[in-house]
C-alpha positions as CSV (number, residue, x, y, z in Angstrom):
1,X,2.5,-10.7,-7.8
2,X,2.2,-7.1,-6.8
3,X,0.0,-6.3,-9.8
4,X,-2.5,-9.1,-9.1
5,X,-2.4,-8.2,-5.3
6,X,-3.4,-4.7,-5.8
7,X,-6.0,-5.5,-8.5
8,X,-7.6,-7.9,-6.2
9,X,-7.9,-5.0,-3.7
10,X,-9.4,-2.5,-6.0
11,X,-12.0,-4.7,-7.7
12,X,-14.3,-3.9,-4.8
13,X,-14.2,-0.2,-5.8
14,X,-14.9,-0.8,-9.5
15,X,-18.0,-2.8,-8.6
16,X,-19.2,-0.4,-5.9
17,X,-22.2,1.2,-7.8
18,X,-23.7,-2.1,-8.9
19,X,-22.9,-4.1,-5.7
20,X,-24.4,-1.3,-3.4
21,X,-27.6,-1.3,-5.5
22,X,-27.9,-5.1,-5.5
23,X,-27.3,-5.6,-1.7
24,X,-29.1,-2.3,-0.8
25,X,-26.2,-1.0,1.0
26,X,-26.0,2.7,2.5
27,X,-22.8,4.7,2.3
28,X,-22.0,3.9,5.9
29,X,-22.3,0.2,5.1
30,X,-20.1,0.5,2.2
31,X,-17.5,2.2,4.3
32,X,-17.7,-0.8,6.6
33,X,-17.0,-3.1,3.6
34,X,-14.0,-1.0,2.7
35,X,-12.6,-1.0,6.3
36,X,-13.2,-4.7,7.0
37,X,-10.4,-5.6,4.7
38,X,-8.0,-4.3,7.3
39,X,-9.5,-5.9,10.5
40,X,-7.2,-9.1,10.3
41,X,-4.9,-7.4,7.9
42,X,-3.1,-5.8,10.8
43,X,-2.8,-8.9,13.0
44,X,-1.3,-11.1,10.2
45,X,0.9,-8.3,9.1
46,X,2.5,-8.4,12.5
47,X,2.6,-12.1,13.1
48,X,3.4,-13.5,9.8
49,X,5.4,-10.4,8.8
50,X,7.8,-11.2,11.7
51,X,8.2,-14.8,10.3
52,X,9.5,-13.6,7.0
53,X,12.9,-13.0,8.9
54,X,13.4,-16.7,9.3
55,X,11.0,-18.6,7.0
56,X,11.1,-19.5,3.3
57,X,9.7,-16.5,1.5
58,X,8.9,-18.2,-1.7
59,X,6.7,-20.8,0.2
60,X,5.0,-18.0,2.2
61,X,3.9,-16.3,-1.1
62,X,2.4,-19.6,-2.4
63,X,0.4,-20.0,0.8
64,X,-0.8,-16.4,0.8
65,X,-1.7,-16.5,-2.9
66,X,-4.0,-19.5,-2.4
67,X,-5.8,-17.3,0.1
68,X,-6.3,-14.6,-2.5
69,X,-7.5,-17.1,-5.0
70,X,-10.1,-18.6,-2.6
71,X,-11.6,-15.2,-1.9
72,X,-11.8,-14.2,-5.5
73,X,-13.7,-17.4,-6.5
74,X,-16.0,-17.1,-3.4
75,X,-17.0,-13.5,-3.6
76,X,-19.4,-13.8,-6.7
77,X,-21.5,-16.0,-4.4
78,X,-22.1,-13.4,-1.7
79,X,-25.6,-12.4,-1.1
80,X,-25.5,-10.2,2.1
81,X,-23.5,-7.6,3.8
82,X,-22.1,-10.0,6.4
83,X,-20.9,-12.4,3.8
84,X,-19.3,-9.5,1.8
85,X,-17.5,-8.2,4.9
86,X,-16.3,-11.9,5.6
87,X,-14.7,-12.2,2.3
88,X,-12.9,-8.9,2.6
89,X,-11.7,-9.9,6.1
90,X,-10.2,-13.2,4.8
91,X,-8.7,-11.3,1.8
92,X,-7.0,-8.8,4.1
93,X,-5.7,-11.6,6.3
94,X,-4.0,-13.1,3.3
95,X,-2.6,-9.9,2.0
96,X,-1.3,-8.5,5.3
97,X,2.1,-10.1,5.5
98,X,2.8,-9.6,1.7
99,X,4.7,-6.2,2.2
100,X,6.9,-7.6,5.0
101,X,7.6,-10.8,2.9
102,X,8.5,-8.6,-0.1
103,X,10.9,-6.6,2.1
104,X,12.6,-9.6,3.6
105,X,13.1,-11.0,0.2
106,X,14.6,-7.8,-1.4
107,X,17.1,-7.6,1.3
108,X,18.4,-10.8,0.0
109,X,18.6,-9.6,-3.6
110,X,19.7,-6.0,-3.3
111,X,22.2,-3.9,-1.5
112,X,21.2,-1.0,0.7
113,X,22.0,1.6,-2.2
114,X,19.4,-0.1,-4.4
115,X,16.6,-0.6,-1.8
116,X,14.7,2.5,-3.0
117,X,14.4,1.4,-6.7
118,X,13.9,-2.3,-5.9
119,X,10.9,-1.7,-3.5
120,X,9.6,1.1,-5.9
121,X,9.6,-1.5,-8.7
122,X,7.3,-3.6,-6.5
123,X,5.1,-0.7,-5.9
124,X,5.2,0.1,-9.6
125,X,3.5,-3.2,-10.1
126,X,0.8,-2.3,-7.5
127,X,0.1,0.9,-9.6
128,X,0.5,-0.2,-13.2
129,X,-1.6,-3.2,-12.6
130,X,-4.8,-1.4,-11.8
131,X,-4.0,1.2,-14.5
132,X,-3.9,-1.5,-17.1
133,X,-6.8,-3.7,-15.5
134,X,-9.3,-1.0,-14.5
135,X,-10.6,-0.1,-18.0
136,X,-10.7,-3.9,-19.0
137,X,-12.6,-4.8,-15.8
138,X,-15.0,-1.8,-16.1
139,X,-15.8,-3.0,-19.6
140,X,-16.2,-6.6,-18.3
141,X,-18.5,-5.5,-15.5
142,X,-20.6,-3.5,-17.9
143,X,-21.0,-6.4,-20.3
144,X,-21.2,-9.3,-17.8
145,X,-21.9,-8.0,-14.5
146,X,-19.8,-7.3,-11.4
147,X,-19.1,-11.0,-10.7
148,X,-17.2,-11.6,-13.8
149,X,-14.5,-9.3,-12.6
150,X,-13.7,-11.6,-9.6
151,X,-13.7,-14.7,-11.6
152,X,-11.3,-13.2,-14.1
153,X,-8.8,-12.2,-11.5
154,X,-9.1,-15.6,-9.9
155,X,-8.0,-17.2,-13.2
156,X,-5.1,-14.6,-13.6
157,X,-4.1,-15.5,-10.0
158,X,-3.9,-19.1,-10.7
159,X,-1.7,-18.5,-13.8
160,X,0.8,-16.5,-11.5
161,X,1.0,-19.3,-9.0
162,X,1.8,-21.9,-11.6
163,X,4.8,-19.7,-12.9
164,X,5.9,-18.9,-9.1
165,X,6.0,-22.6,-8.4
166,X,8.4,-23.3,-11.1
167,X,10.4,-20.1,-11.6
168,X,10.4,-18.4,-8.2
169,X,13.6,-18.2,-6.2
170,X,14.0,-17.9,-2.6
171,X,17.4,-16.0,-2.7
172,X,20.3,-15.4,-5.1
173,X,22.1,-18.5,-3.6
174,X,19.7,-20.7,-5.6
175,X,21.2,-19.3,-8.9
176,X,24.9,-19.2,-7.5
177,X,25.0,-15.7,-6.5
178,X,25.7,-14.2,-2.9
179,X,22.8,-13.1,-0.8
180,X,23.1,-9.6,0.6
181,X,21.6,-10.4,3.9
182,X,24.1,-13.1,4.4
183,X,27.0,-10.7,3.5
184,X,25.6,-8.3,6.2
185,X,25.4,-11.1,8.7
186,X,29.1,-12.0,8.0
187,X,30.3,-8.4,8.2
188,X,28.3,-7.5,11.3
189,X,27.8,-8.6,14.8
190,X,24.1,-7.9,14.8
191,X,21.8,-10.8,15.6
192,X,18.1,-11.5,15.3
193,X,16.3,-10.6,18.5
194,X,13.0,-11.6,19.9
195,X,9.8,-9.5,19.8
196,X,10.2,-8.6,23.6
197,X,13.6,-7.2,22.7
198,X,12.7,-5.6,19.5
199,X,9.6,-3.6,20.7
200,X,11.5,-0.6,22.4
201,X,12.8,0.4,18.9
202,X,9.1,1.1,17.9
203,X,8.9,4.2,20.2
204,X,11.7,6.0,18.5
205,X,10.7,9.4,17.0
206,X,11.9,8.3,13.4
207,X,9.8,5.2,13.5
208,X,6.8,6.9,14.8
209,X,6.8,9.6,12.2
210,X,7.5,7.1,9.4
211,X,4.3,5.2,10.6
212,X,2.3,8.3,10.7
213,X,3.3,9.2,7.1
214,X,2.5,5.7,5.9
215,X,-0.9,6.1,7.7
216,X,-1.7,9.1,5.7
217,X,-0.6,7.5,2.3
218,X,-2.8,4.3,3.0
219,X,-5.8,6.7,4.1
220,X,-5.5,8.3,0.5
221,X,-5.0,4.9,-1.3
222,X,-8.1,3.5,0.5
223,X,-10.0,6.5,-0.5
224,X,-8.9,6.0,-4.1
225,X,-9.8,2.4,-4.1
226,X,-13.1,2.5,-2.2
227,X,-14.5,5.8,-3.1
228,X,-12.9,7.2,-6.4
229,X,-15.2,5.1,-8.7
230,X,-18.4,6.0,-6.9
231,X,-17.3,9.6,-6.6
232,X,-16.6,10.0,-10.5
233,X,-19.9,8.1,-11.3
234,X,-22.4,9.7,-8.8
235,X,-21.0,13.3,-8.4
236,X,-19.0,14.0,-11.3
237,X,-21.4,12.0,-13.6
238,X,-18.6,10.4,-15.6
239,X,-19.3,7.5,-17.8
240,X,-17.7,5.4,-20.6
241,X,-14.3,6.5,-21.6
242,X,-14.2,9.4,-19.2
243,X,-14.8,7.1,-16.2
244,X,-12.1,4.6,-17.3
245,X,-9.7,7.5,-17.8
246,X,-10.4,9.0,-14.3
247,X,-10.0,5.7,-12.6
248,X,-6.8,4.5,-14.5
249,X,-4.9,7.8,-14.6
250,X,-4.1,8.0,-10.9
251,X,-2.7,4.6,-10.8
252,X,-0.6,5.2,-14.0
253,X,0.9,8.4,-12.6
254,X,1.6,6.8,-9.3
255,X,3.4,3.9,-11.1
256,X,5.6,6.4,-13.1
257,X,6.3,8.7,-10.1
258,X,7.3,5.6,-7.9
259,X,10.0,4.6,-10.3
260,X,11.1,8.2,-11.2
261,X,11.4,9.3,-7.6
262,X,12.9,6.1,-6.4
263,X,15.7,6.5,-9.0
264,X,16.4,10.0,-7.9
265,X,16.3,9.1,-4.2
266,X,18.8,6.1,-4.7
267,X,21.0,8.4,-6.8
268,X,21.1,10.9,-4.0
269,X,21.7,8.2,-1.5
270,X,24.7,7.0,-3.3
271,X,26.1,10.4,-3.8
272,X,25.5,11.7,0.0
273,X,25.0,8.6,2.0
274,X,22.4,10.8,3.8
275,X,18.9,9.3,4.4
276,X,17.5,12.7,5.0
277,X,18.8,14.4,2.0
278,X,18.1,11.3,-0.2
279,X,14.8,10.1,1.1
280,X,13.1,12.2,3.8
281,X,13.2,15.5,2.0
282,X,11.8,13.9,-1.1
283,X,9.0,12.1,0.6
284,X,7.9,15.1,2.9
285,X,7.8,17.5,0.0
286,X,5.7,15.0,-2.0
287,X,3.2,14.5,0.8
288,X,2.7,18.2,1.4
289,X,2.2,18.7,-2.5
290,X,-0.3,15.7,-2.5
291,X,-2.3,17.4,0.2
292,X,-2.6,20.5,-1.9
293,X,-3.6,18.7,-5.0
294,X,-6.3,16.7,-3.1
295,X,-7.8,20.0,-1.7
296,X,-7.9,21.6,-5.1
297,X,-9.4,18.6,-6.8
298,X,-12.4,18.7,-4.6
299,X,-13.2,22.4,-5.1
300,X,-12.4,23.1,-8.8
301,X,-15.4,23.2,-11.2
302,X,-13.7,21.9,-14.4
303,X,-13.9,18.2,-14.9
304,X,-10.5,18.2,-16.7
305,X,-8.7,20.1,-13.7
306,X,-10.6,17.7,-11.3
307,X,-9.1,14.6,-12.9
308,X,-5.8,16.2,-13.1
309,X,-5.6,17.1,-9.4
310,X,-7.1,13.8,-8.2
311,X,-4.4,12.0,-10.5
312,X,-1.6,13.9,-9.1
313,X,-2.7,13.6,-5.3
314,X,-2.4,9.7,-5.0
315,X,0.9,9.5,-7.0
316,X,2.7,12.0,-5.0
317,X,1.0,11.0,-1.6
318,X,1.9,7.4,-1.7
319,X,5.5,7.9,-2.6
320,X,6.4,7.6,1.1
321,X,5.3,3.9,0.8
322,X,8.4,3.1,-1.2
323,X,10.8,5.6,0.5
324,X,9.5,4.6,4.1
325,X,10.4,1.0,3.8
326,X,13.7,2.0,2.1
327,X,14.5,4.1,5.3
328,X,13.6,1.2,7.5
329,X,15.7,-1.1,5.7
330,X,18.8,1.2,6.5
331,X,17.5,1.7,10.2
332,X,17.2,-1.9,11.0
333,X,19.5,-5.0,10.4
334,X,18.6,-7.5,7.8
335,X,17.8,-10.0,10.5
336,X,14.9,-7.9,12.0
337,X,13.5,-6.0,8.9
338,X,10.6,-8.5,8.8
339,X,9.5,-7.4,12.2
340,X,10.1,-3.8,11.5
341,X,8.4,-3.9,8.2
342,X,5.4,-5.9,9.6
343,X,4.8,-3.4,12.5
344,X,5.1,-0.6,10.0
345,X,2.6,-2.0,7.7
346,X,0.3,-3.0,10.6
347,X,0.2,0.3,12.4
348,X,0.2,2.6,9.3
349,X,-2.7,0.6,7.9
350,X,-5.0,1.9,10.5
351,X,-5.3,4.7,8.1
352,X,-6.9,2.3,5.6
353,X,-9.1,0.9,8.3
354,X,-10.5,4.3,9.4
355,X,-10.7,6.2,6.1
356,X,-13.5,4.3,4.4
357,X,-15.6,4.3,7.7
358,X,-15.1,8.1,8.1
359,X,-15.8,8.9,4.4
360,X,-19.0,6.8,4.6
361,X,-20.1,8.6,7.7
362,X,-19.5,12.0,6.2
363,X,-21.3,11.2,2.9
364,X,-24.4,9.6,4.7
365,X,-24.7,12.5,7.3
366,X,-23.9,15.5,5.3
367,X,-26.7,17.6,3.8
368,X,-26.1,16.3,0.3
369,X,-23.9,13.5,-0.9
370,X,-21.7,15.8,-2.9
371,X,-21.0,17.9,0.3
372,X,-20.1,14.8,2.1
373,X,-17.6,13.9,-0.6
374,X,-16.2,17.4,-0.3
375,X,-15.8,17.2,3.5
376,X,-14.1,13.9,3.1
377,X,-11.5,15.2,0.8
378,X,-10.8,18.3,2.8
379,X,-10.3,16.4,5.9
380,X,-8.0,14.0,4.3
381,X,-5.9,16.8,2.6
382,X,-5.7,18.7,6.0
383,X,-4.5,15.6,7.9
384,X,-2.0,14.8,5.2
385,X,-0.5,18.4,5.0
386,X,0.0,18.4,8.9
387,X,1.6,15.1,9.0
388,X,3.6,15.5,5.8
389,X,5.2,18.6,7.4
390,X,5.9,16.6,10.7
391,X,7.6,13.9,8.7
392,X,9.6,16.2,6.7
393,X,10.8,18.1,9.9
394,X,10.8,15.5,12.4
395,X,12.6,12.3,10.8
396,X,16.3,12.9,11.4
397,X,18.4,9.8,11.2
398,X,22.1,10.2,11.9
399,X,24.2,10.5,8.8
400,X,25.1,6.7,8.7
401,X,21.7,5.8,9.8
402,X,22.8,3.2,12.2
403,X,21.3,4.6,15.6
404,X,18.4,2.2,15.5
405,X,20.6,-0.8,14.7
406,X,22.8,0.1,17.5
407,X,19.8,0.2,19.7
408,X,19.0,-3.2,18.5
409,X,22.4,-4.5,19.5
410,X,22.3,-2.9,22.9
411,X,18.9,-4.4,23.7
412,X,20.2,-7.8,22.5
413,X,23.2,-7.6,24.8
């Protein structure tokens, strides 16, 4: 599901050059197309993400997947900017709750000391999917036009829904195993709280810095999805195998780094039981290193070095997207993690909403298109560097990481 979900998002970047040409879109208009995905995404992430605490997550995935399928089959028929924006908005509405539903489901299947690797495995799917599919879709687009990519992914999505209907399980209890969220409920007095009772927890320093770091990661990810292909084609003048390599390698490295760092993080957590040592330090360091790589990628003159740094930057920068939810799953009780994750995704995805528009504005109003891309990458690297340091220094959960859960209990009482 994660592979298909992410490929559905990145197709729009792969078809950017032919689609902009056919619909006569300016860089600012293309930025609007990229941002429109997140206009309703945020709302559904909050509303439906909170429902994941109490609703059947298997059924939620089925309904969400039908929205994705509808958009894939409808997009080839768009003939104007307004219709294209509408399809992206609907797709965003369907994909908004996915992360919260995943988190709620993982809480049932895995203990806390395995939350890092379990969530990273899902994110591995989001990265390895585009790494595998991008070269294939680029070839498909070159031969049969940009519409063929959407049709192909619609068919793949239908196949997944069929398998999920018959083989997907809501919780381990369906196969005779205990559910970890049930175990926590039996061993804890914490109860599910209402949104009104829950909201004060969102103003904690830890939650704010986790959201800011997630916003940077989504900013970088949206740049990678929406603007990387156009940048490599128009500015770097890559084509053929070089273009496929430049687009696929960042996803491949991100997939490998998610799993590798998640295993390291979980191992440190089992050994120390300290979230800061096991998760915060790792994510903070990777964000700072990502910012440096992004800055270098936009200034080096060598194509090989440019591909190298633009490959390293996303893989290191989005590590916080697996470590952040793992921290939240330890800070919040299982009965309320859907709300926490829904708000985290909704708020942090404002980075994805702003980045394409800001990038498009800089490209259109700079002296040259190449200079606009350069400014965009430099601004992104500076913001990520500063917020990475703030996250690294500022997120300081207690050793047992129960402060936020206690706050939930006090508010409930």
